[in-house]
C-alpha positions in Angstrom: 23.3 -70.6 -66.4 25.7 -69.6 -69.1 29.3 -68.5 -68.5 28.4 -65.0 -69.7 25.6 -64.7 -67.1 27.9 -66.0 -64.4 30.6 -63.5 -65.4 28.1 -60.7 -65.2 26.9 -61.8 -61.8 30.5 -61.9 -60.6 31.2 -58.4 -61.9 28.0 -57.2 -60.3 28.9 -58.8 -57.0 32.5 -57.4 -57.1 31.1 -53.9 -58.0 28.6 -54.0 -55.1 31.3 -55.3 -52.7 33.7 -52.5 -53.9 31.0 -49.8 -53.5 30.0 -51.1 -50.1 33.7 -51.2 -49.1 34.1 -47.6 -50.2 31.1 -46.5 -48.1 32.5 -48.2 -45.1 36.0 -46.8 -45.7 34.6 -43.3 -46.3 32.6 -43.5 -43.1 35.6 -44.7 -41.2 37.8 -41.9 -42.5 35.4 -38.9 -42.5 33.0 -39.6 -39.6 35.7 -39.2 -36.9 36.8 -36.0 -38.7 33.3 -34.6 -38.6 32.8 -35.6 -35.0 36.0 -33.9 -34.0 35.1 -30.8 -36.0 31.6 -30.7 -34.3 33.3 -31.2 -30.9 35.7 -28.4 -31.5 32.9 -26.1 -32.5 31.0 -27.0 -29.4 34.2 -26.5 -27.3 34.7 -23.0 -28.8 31.1 -22.1 -27.8 31.5 -23.4 -24.3 34.8 -21.5 -23.9 32.8 -18.3 -24.0 31.2 -19.2 -20.7 34.0 -21.4 -19.2 37.3 -20.0 -20.4 39.3 -22.8 -18.7 37.3 -25.6 -20.4 39.4 -28.5 -21.8 36.6 -31.1 -22.4 32.9 -31.7 -21.9 30.5 -34.6 -21.6 27.3 -34.3 -23.7 24.3 -35.7 -21.9 21.1 -37.2 -23.3 18.5 -34.8 -24.5 15.1 -35.0 -22.9 11.6 -33.5 -22.8 10.0 -32.9 -19.4 6.5 -31.6 -19.1 6.7 -30.1 -22.5 10.1 -28.4 -21.8 12.8 -29.5 -24.2 16.3 -30.0 -22.8 18.1 -29.3 -26.1 21.6 -29.3 -24.8 23.1 -30.6 -21.5 26.8 -30.5 -20.9 29.1 -31.4 -18.0 32.1 -29.1 -18.4 35.7 -30.1 -17.4 38.9 -28.1 -17.0 42.5 -29.3 -16.8 43.1 -32.8 -15.4 39.3 -33.4 -15.6 38.6 -30.8 -13.0 34.8 -30.2 -12.8 33.8 -26.7 -13.8 30.0 -26.8 -14.0 27.1 -27.5 -16.2 25.7 -25.8 -19.3 22.1 -26.2 -20.5 19.9 -24.9 -23.3 16.2 -25.3 -22.6 13.2 -24.5 -24.8 9.4 -24.3 -24.3 6.5 -23.1 -26.3 3.2 -21.5 -25.5 0.3 -19.9 -27.4 2.5 -16.8 -28.1 5.6 -18.5 -29.4 8.6 -19.9 -27.5 11.2 -19.1 -24.9 14.7 -20.5 -25.2 17.3 -20.0 -22.4 21.0 -20.8 -21.9 21.6 -21.7 -18.2 25.0 -22.1 -16.5 24.9 -24.1 -13.2 27.8 -24.2 -10.8 29.2 -27.0 -8.7 26.9 -26.0 -5.9 23.9 -26.6 -8.2 23.1 -22.9 -8.3 22.5 -20.8 -11.4 25.6 -18.6 -12.1 24.2 -17.1 -15.3 21.0 -17.3 -17.4 20.7 -15.8 -20.9 17.9 -15.5 -23.4 18.5 -17.3 -26.6 15.0 -16.7 -28.0 12.1 -14.8 -26.6 9.2 -15.0 -29.1 6.4 -13.6 -27.0 4.0 -11.0 -28.2 3.2 -9.6 -24.7 5.1 -8.7 -21.5 8.6 -9.2 -23.0 10.3 -6.8 -20.7 8.5 -8.4 -17.7 9.7 -11.8 -18.7 13.2 -10.5 -19.2 13.2 -9.1 -15.6 11.7 -12.3 -14.2 14.5 -14.4 -15.8 17.1 -12.4 -13.9 15.5 -13.4 -10.6 16.6 -17.0 -11.1 20.3 -16.2 -10.8 21.8 -18.0 -7.8 18.6 -20.1 -7.4 19.2 -23.7 -6.4 18.5 -26.1 -9.3 16.7 -29.2 -8.0 13.4 -31.0 -8.3 12.1 -28.6 -5.6 13.2 -25.6 -7.6 12.0 -22.5 -5.7 9.3 -20.3 -7.3 11.1 -17.0 -7.2 8.3 -15.2 -9.0 5.4 -15.7 -6.5 1.9 -15.5 -7.9 1.8 -14.8 -11.7 -0.9 -14.3 -14.3 1.1 -14.0 -17.5 1.4 -17.0 -19.9 5.0 -16.2 -20.5 5.9 -16.2 -16.8 4.0 -19.4 -16.2 6.1 -20.9 -19.1 9.3 -19.6 -17.5 8.3 -21.3 -14.1 7.6 -24.6 -15.9 11.0 -24.4 -17.7 13.0 -23.9 -14.5 11.1 -26.6 -12.6 11.6 -29.0 -15.5 15.3 -28.1 -15.6 15.5 -28.9 -11.9 13.9 -32.3 -12.4 16.4 -33.1 -15.3 19.4 -31.8 -13.3 18.5 -34.1 -10.4 18.3 -37.1 -12.8 21.8 -36.9 -14.1 25.0 -38.3 -12.5 26.4 -35.1 -11.1 29.9 -34.1 -10.2 31.0 -35.0 -6.7 29.5 -32.5 -4.2 31.8 -29.5 -3.8 32.6 -28.7 -0.2 30.3 -25.9 0.7 33.0 -23.6 2.1 35.8 -24.5 -0.4 36.0 -21.0 -1.7 36.7 -19.7 1.8 38.9 -22.4 3.3 40.1 -24.6 0.4 39.8 -28.4 0.0 41.3 -29.5 3.2 39.2 -27.8 5.9 37.4 -29.7 8.7 34.3 -28.7 10.5 35.1 -29.6 14.1 31.9 -28.4 15.9 28.5 -27.0 15.1 26.4 -25.0 17.5 22.8 -23.7 16.9 21.3 -21.1 19.1 19.0 -18.1 19.0 20.0 -14.4 19.5 17.8 -11.3 19.2 15.1 -13.2 17.4 17.5 -14.8 14.9 18.4 -18.5 14.4 22.2 -18.7 14.5 24.3 -21.7 13.4 28.1 -21.5 14.1 30.5 -23.9 12.5 34.0 -24.0 13.7 36.6 -24.7 11.0 39.7 -26.4 12.4 42.7 -24.0 12.4 41.0 -21.8 9.9 38.0 -19.9 11.2 34.2 -19.9 11.5 31.1 -20.0 9.4 27.9 -18.2 10.6 24.5 -19.0 9.1 22.0 -16.6 10.5 18.3 -16.3 9.6 16.3 -13.3 10.8 13.0 -11.7 9.7 12.3 -8.0 9.1 10.1 -5.6 7.2 10.8 -5.6 3.5 8.3 -2.9 2.4 8.0 0.3 4.3 4.3 0.5 3.4 3.6 -2.8 5.3 4.3 -4.4 8.7 4.7 -7.8 7.1 8.1 -9.4 7.9 10.0 -11.9 5.8 13.3 -13.7 6.5 16.7 -13.3 5.1 19.5 -15.9 5.6 23.1 -14.7 5.6 26.1 -17.1 5.5 29.3 -15.4 6.6 32.9 -16.8 6.8 35.5 -15.4 9.2 39.1 -16.3 9.8 40.4 -16.9 13.3 41.0 -13.2 13.9 37.5 -12.2 12.9 38.3 -11.0 9.4 35.4 -11.4 7.0 36.6 -13.7 4.3 33.3 -13.7 2.3 29.6 -14.4 2.5 26.4 -15.0 0.5 22.7 -14.4 0.6 21.3 -17.7 -1.0 18.4 -16.8 -3.2 16.2 -19.7 -2.1 16.5 -18.4 1.5 16.1 -14.8 0.6 12.4 -13.9 1.0 12.7 -10.1 0.5 12.3 -8.5 -3.0 14.7 -10.0 -5.5 16.2 -8.8 -8.7 17.9 -5.5 -8.6 16.8 -5.0 -5.0 18.6 -8.1 -3.9 21.6 -7.1 -6.0 21.9 -3.8 -4.0 21.8 -5.7 -0.8 24.6 -8.0 -2.0 26.6 -4.9 -2.9 26.1 -3.6 0.7 27.2 -6.9 2.2 30.3 -6.9 0.1 31.4 -3.6 1.6 32.2 -5.5 4.8 34.5 -8.1 3.1 38.1 -8.0 4.2 37.1 -6.0 7.3 36.8 -7.3 10.8 33.5 -8.4 12.3 34.5 -6.6 15.5 34.4 -3.3 13.6 30.8 -3.5 12.5 28.9 -0.5 13.9 25.8 -0.9 16.0 23.4 0.8 13.6 22.9 0.9 9.9 24.4 4.2 8.5 23.8 3.7 4.8 21.4 5.4 2.4 17.6 5.2 3.2 16.4 5.4 -0.4 13.8 2.6 -1.0 15.2 2.0 -4.5 18.3 0.4 -2.9 16.3 -1.9 -0.6 16.8 0.1 2.5 14.8 -2.3 4.7 16.6 -5.3 3.5 20.0 -3.7 3.9 19.2 -2.7 7.4 18.1 -6.2 8.2 21.4 -7.6 6.8 23.2 -5.0 9.0 21.3 -6.3 12.1 22.4 -9.8 11.2 26.0 -8.6 11.0 25.7 -7.1 14.5 24.3 -10.4 15.8 27.3 -12.3 14.3 29.6 -9.7 16.0 27.9 -10.2 19.3 28.0 -14.0 19.1 31.6 -14.0 17.9 32.7 -11.8 20.8 30.7 -13.7 23.5 
């Protein structure tokens, strides 16, 4: 090999090495910048739903039973305080696709669910209303079917999406379980005793919270439709302080077997009227409106449960 050829090979090798070095250097400089820019954009998007967000952990995407988990985030606040989860899920059918944004709280319940895309040629309004029924539903592999029997392709797709989300949510490493009564009694409460009994046809569980109060979990059945004698159960969880003041309460959707959606929302509104009052002051009989549009039967059943709690508390 002549000196000229050797010189050319050296120049070629040096050029290739220089070019390769430039690629590596550019990647080392600009890739972190791009990643940080992408992270900041995602952080700004998450902040719309979690105003106190400081950071997030992006989980692996997945496809379960044809449902695509396009985005899965664990959201953190200050000092790595857990805030919740944010998901974007998508599924297609013969009419198009449905894409949803789902916010799940630390109790593994849906706080908010939004439509990102709804490309369905039929029953759009029906699907939109059905989506609302999943608010407060427990997200797990045994995701409750809040819709009952359905015939629409879109609603069947929606059910499949939520059940697949439940399977995915159960598969991840979750935040440590939040104490169930933290919002009423803080982080340092202690359940010192639990009693289960029946009263007026209801199952009543009473948990005594040391130096703080009580939690009543009561399940009772009642008519939900005035045109039928069929009875279905409602479970009410009610927190009281030591003097009987109602600190708060909830009607878990998976334990609420009366009509959901706006009907359940009006029942929650009725329950909230009692917050900050005393359980001793609950009247014997329901005295609210009797209009079927505000779920009269369900409201009346909740009132009966409040009376049961009053009687057990005073016994």
